[in-house]
N, C-alpha and C positions, 0 to 999 in steps of 0.2 A: 503495500501501501502505499502511493508516493506521498510525499510531506503535502504535496500541492492537494489531495486528498482531503488529509487530516484538517486546516486548513481550512478546506471548503465548505464538509460537512462540522466543524464548529462556528461558520459563519451564518450558516443557513442558505448557504447558495448551492451547495452540490443540487444540480440535476439528474445523476446517471449513477447514485450512489448504486444501482445496481448493476456497476463496473466493475466494482470492487469491493461490494459486502457480498454474503453469500456465499453458496459453492461453486466452484468455478473449476471444471472439467481439462484438464489435459491429455495429449497420450497416455499418460503414465498413471494419472490418480490426478486427486484436486486439492484443491486451497481454500481454505473455510476461514470466513472471517465475519465476526459479527458484534453491533455496541454493545457493552453492557456495562459501564464505565464504573458503576460501584458495586460489581460482584468479589468476591475474594479468591475466586477458581472459576474456568468454563472448560470442559472438555466436549467432543465432541461425540457422540455417540452412536453408532448405530450396526445393519447388518455386519458389515465387514471384521469389529471388533466386541460380535455379540452384546451390544450395549454395554458396554463397562466405561470405563473413567480410561482407559488405556491412552487417546488420547488427547491429552492436555493441550488448551491450546496455550501462547502465550501473549502478553500485552503489548502492542506494536504502538501505541502514542491514542491521545484522542479516545479515550475509551476501549478503543477497537482490541478483540481478540484473534490473535492468527495460529492457525495451525495448518501445516503441507504436509497429506497422507496420501503415501503410495497406494496402489491395487485399486481405488476407490472407481468405480466406473457409474455408467447413465444407469439410472433403474435406484442402484443404492438406496436402500431408507436411510434414515441417520434425525438428529434433534441435537437440541446443545442443552448440556448438564448444567447448570448455572448453580452455583455453592457462594452461599454467603450467609455470614451469623451461626456456621455449625447446621445449616441446612442446605439441601439442593432440589431442584426443580427442570423438568424436560421441556423445554419448548422447542416450538417448531421457529424454523427461522426466517425471521419478519423477512428478505428477501430470497426468497425463496421463491423460486418458476414454478413448483408442480408439487401439488399436497396427495398423500395417499386420502383412500376413499374409507369412509367409515370411523370408528373412534378408534384409531390409533391416531390420526393426526400427523402422522412422520412426515417430514418433509422427504423429495427422492431428489436426489441428484441427478440434475438433466440438463441438456446442452439444446438452446431452444437454433432448430436448425427448418427453415422453411423456405422455399425457394417461392416468390410471389410475382402473380401475373395481372399484376391490376395496373401495371405503368401505363394504359389510357387513362385510365377515371384518376388517380393523381396527377395528372400532366392537367385536366381539364377539370378537378371537380371546385375552383376556385369561382371557375363559370356557373356553375350549378348551384351556390349557395353566394347569391348577392341578392338585396332588394327587387332587382328585376327577374330573378327565377322565382318559382311558386314551390312555398315545400310544404310536405303533409308528411307528418310524423304518424309511422306506424309504434305505439310502444307493447312489448314482448317478453314476456317472462319464460324464456325457451323449453321451461320443463312444463309449462303446461299449455303452448300451442298445439302439441298432441299428444300430451301425455308423457313421457317417461321414454325418453329419446338418446340422439346422441348428435354431437356438433356437425359431422358429417353429414348425417342420416337429415336432417333438418335441410341440409342448404338448398335443396332446389326446392321441396315444397314451401318452404318461405320466401324463397324470390320469388315464387311462381303467385304465392298469393298476395303479397306484396303490391305485386305490379296489375295484379287481374281489377286491386280494388285502386290504384290510381295513386298508391304512397311513390314518394318521391325516397326517405329514409326510412328505417328501422332505430328503434331505440331501445335496446336490449338493459332489461332489469341485471342488476349488476352480475357479473361473472364471474366477480373476483371469490375464492374459495372462502366461505363460510361453512360453519358450525352444525348452526341450524338452519334448516331447508326451509321450515316456514316463516324465518324473517324473508325470505325471495332476494337475498341478496343484499339484505339492508342492515346484514351487521357482519362485516366482512373482518377478517382475519390475515388473509392470504394479499396483502396490497401487492405484491408482485406475480401471483398463481389466478391462474385461470382456472376456476372449480375444475377437478376433478370428475364430477358424476355424471358431465358428458364429455371426456374422455382427454386427453391430449393436450397441452399448448397449442403443438399444432394444430391441431382438429378446429379448435377453434378459428386459429388463422385462416384454414381452407375453408371454416364457412366466413369470414368478413371477407376473403380475397375472391373468393363466389358472388356473394352480394356485390361488392365492387362491379366484377363482370360484367353483371347485369344493370351496372348503371343504376345499384340502391347506394344512399348513403350509409355509414352508420354512426349509431353513436351510441356512447358508453356512459350508462350512471355508474357514478364513481362517486363514494360515501366517505368524506375525509372528517366526517363531522360527529364520528363516536364509531366505538368497536367493543367486542360482547368480554365477561367477563373469566371466560372458558380457560382454567389453569393450565392448556397447552399455549397459548396465545400471548397475545402486548401486555396485559393487565401485570402490572406487581413482576414486570422480565427480569431484573437481575439482584428480585428482591427491595425494590423500590418503588414508589408511582414513579416510572422513566418515561410512559408512552405517555397516563394520564396524568392530570392536573393534580398535586399531591392533597389539595384544597376541595373537600367532597360538594362544596357548594358549586364547582365550579369542574369539578372532573369527575362527577357521577350522575349521569340522568335517573332520578330517582323512576320514572315512570317504565323507561324500555328498558331499566338494571343493567345499562351498560356503561362500559369507562368515555370519557369524552380529552379527547389528546389535548394533549399541554402545549401549546400554540406556543407560546414562552418561549421556549427552551428550541434554541436556533436546530439542535440536529434533526429536532420533529421536522421544521419547516424543510428542510434538506430532504428529512424521509417522503414526505407527503409531494414537495415538490419533485422527487424522484420518481415518482410513485406514479405523477399524471405524466410526466414526460414519456414514463415507460410505456403505458397502454394508447 
């Protein structure tokens, strides 16, 4: 991690922390980095080390911990074991690209690899989104459009429906990973991970690519206002109120029973700014 990355993270202006934090695979293994400034220790635990503390991480500045682990490949499950004051908890990677389905909530080592075919749309989309261009938006929850389905299976029927009804855009209810399906994605935990309920990240890319190639714009709902309190998520991440504001009057939503981000922290500003740029 470069000194400039640390400086931008702490300044609140880093727009691409997903390029340095999280799990990054190469030909022989993976480099893991996570921001946990108040932790006493951090270990990356996963399939390859039988979920033990064998791979301890080293502090590298700015509250970031790092570990290089050989032999980790695409598809390996992992979490961060974060210890503070004699207690530890296993956390899903806040900057992970993929999360397993079900109760396990482990992150999955993944390298995003997709060849886009929407060059014509990207070159002309500015002309389609002006005050002189009609816009009609179809809002859709992917899991409800045709019942339980997959990103790729939705591509053609969704495009056909939208075009037949005369819409120019679709607005997808949040596709970011979320533990409670009943929230329709509005209680996100994976701010860099498409929900695995409907397939892999590349499958979502395929869906968006197909819509673009059919001349349909895509708007993604994005929820930077609050997040759930599930133990594997962002809450009390390093044993302290890190992502959420420490004052419950500002950091906890009593109606939704969710945490509210601590927008005062520059690192949280970098986190959310990077998430928006990522999508």
